[in-house]
N, C-alpha and C positions, 0 to 999 in steps of 0.2 A: 479725347482719349480717355476720359474718366471711365468709360465702360470698356474700352479696348475695341479691337477690330474683331468682329464676330464671323464665325463660319457656321457650319451645320452642327458641329460637335464641340468646337473649342472657341476660345476667345484669346487673342494675343493682347497682353496687358503690359504696361510699363513695369520694369523691374522694381521691386520693392524689397529692400533688404530685410525688413521685419517679416515679410510674408514668404520670401523665396530663398533666402540665403542658406538656411539650415538644410533644406532639401538639396541645394546645389552641392554643398560640401559633402553631404552623405552620398549622393549619387556619383559624384566624380571620384570618390574613393572606393567605389564598389567595383571589383574586377568583372563581375558579370555584366554590369551596365556599361562599362567602358570597353568591353571586349572589341567592339567595332569602331570606337571613337578614336580620333587622333590625339586625344588626351587620356590621362588615366593610368599611364604606366609609371608615373612618378607620384609619390604622395602629394596631395594638394593640401597645404596647410591652411588654417583659418586665415592667417595674415595674407597669404598669396591670393586666396579666393576673395577676401575683402578688397584687396587692391584692384582685382579684375572687376568686381561688382561696382566699386566706386567709379572706376574709369568708364564702364559701360553706362552707368546711370547719368553721368555728366557729359559724355562724349557727344553723341548725336550727329556730328558732322560726317564722319566717315565710317562709323560703326553704330549700328542700331540693334539693340538687344531687346527681346521680349520674353516674358514668362508665358508659358502656355498653361491655360486653365480650362477645365471643362466648363460647360455652360452653367454648371452648378457651383462653380467657384473652387474646385479642387485643383491645386497646383500639380501638374504632371510633367512639365518639361520646360525647355527653352528653345527659342528659335531666333535667328539673327541674320542680318545682312552686314557683311564685313567688307573691309577694303573697298569701300565705295569710291569710285573714280568719277567725279561729277563731269569732268570734261568729256569722258567717253560714255557716261551714263550706264556704268556697269557696277556690279557688286558680286560678291561671293557669299553664298548662303550655306546655312547649316541648321540642323534641327536635332534635338535630343529629347526622346521621351524617357523619363527616368524609371519609374517603377515597372518592373517586368510584367506585372499583372495588367498594365495598360498597353502593352505591345499587341499589335495585330488587331486593334479595334477601330482603326481608321483615324485615330487622333492625329498621327503624324501627317497623313495625306491632307487632312483638313487644315492643319496648321500651315503646311507648305502652300496650299492654295490661298489661304488668307494672307500670308506673308507676300506671296507673289502679287496678289491684287494690290496690296499696300505699296509694294515696290514700283509697280507700273502706274497705278492710278494716282497715288498720292505723291510719291517721290519723283515720278517721271523717268525712272530708269528704263533702259531699252533692252538690257541683256543681263541675265543672271547666270552665274556659273555655280556648279556644285560638284562634289566628289563622293564616292563611296568605295570602301575597300572591296576588292574582289572577294566574294564569299559572303558579303553582307547582303544576302538576297532580299531581306525585308526592306532595307533602305533603298536598294536598287528598284524594287517594285514600287515602293512609295513614291520615289522621284518620278518614275515613268507614269504612274497614275495621276500625278499632279501636273503632267504635261511636259516634263523635262525630256530632252532627247539626248541619247548617248553620242558622245564625240568619239570615244575610243578608250583604250586601256593604256595607261602609262606603266610600264614594268618597273618593279623595284622602287616605287615612288616614296614609300614611307617605311621606316623601321618600326615594327610593332611586334611586341611579344617575342623577341628573339629572332626575327627574320625580316628581310626586306619584303614588303607587300606591294602587290600591284593595286592600282586604283582605276576605277571607271570614272571618267569625266563626263559631265552633263552640262547642257545649257538650256535656257528657256528664253526665247525672244518675246518681246512685247507684241510684235506683229503676229506671233503664233497664238496669242492668248485666246482668240475666238475660235481656234481650230481644235 
């Protein structure tokens, strides 16, 4: 893991507080960046983010978090596998590309593909689940490009920015990885 898990455009690396924390705090408190995320409507304090970072850096059993870096070493986001259920070999995934100038460049798709490969080949998971708010077309396209399939829409799933928002649910099976 010293070099991380590489794709064509990005590398998923272990979280490092010195290298990644300040960006996380800045991005999660930026309303433009968090517009489509399920976090970001409440201020994230330094203490709260440090607690999350510390937990993710030591957890490893049911939560795995990565920082996303370009192949040149620039930190541009985060990706993770959450709520891993080893008995069922499932996990819930999420990815965030922070700086808007890095949106639409294929970094998210590549990060999801690398994370998926890691989940299936290294962890032995069989099924990954993910969600995107309806209207987050960039995230929906990214998940589909990375091989996730739509399950359906759950109406009024999340309260976000003053209204109940529908969410598109997705899955990716290990058996589908070669297709």
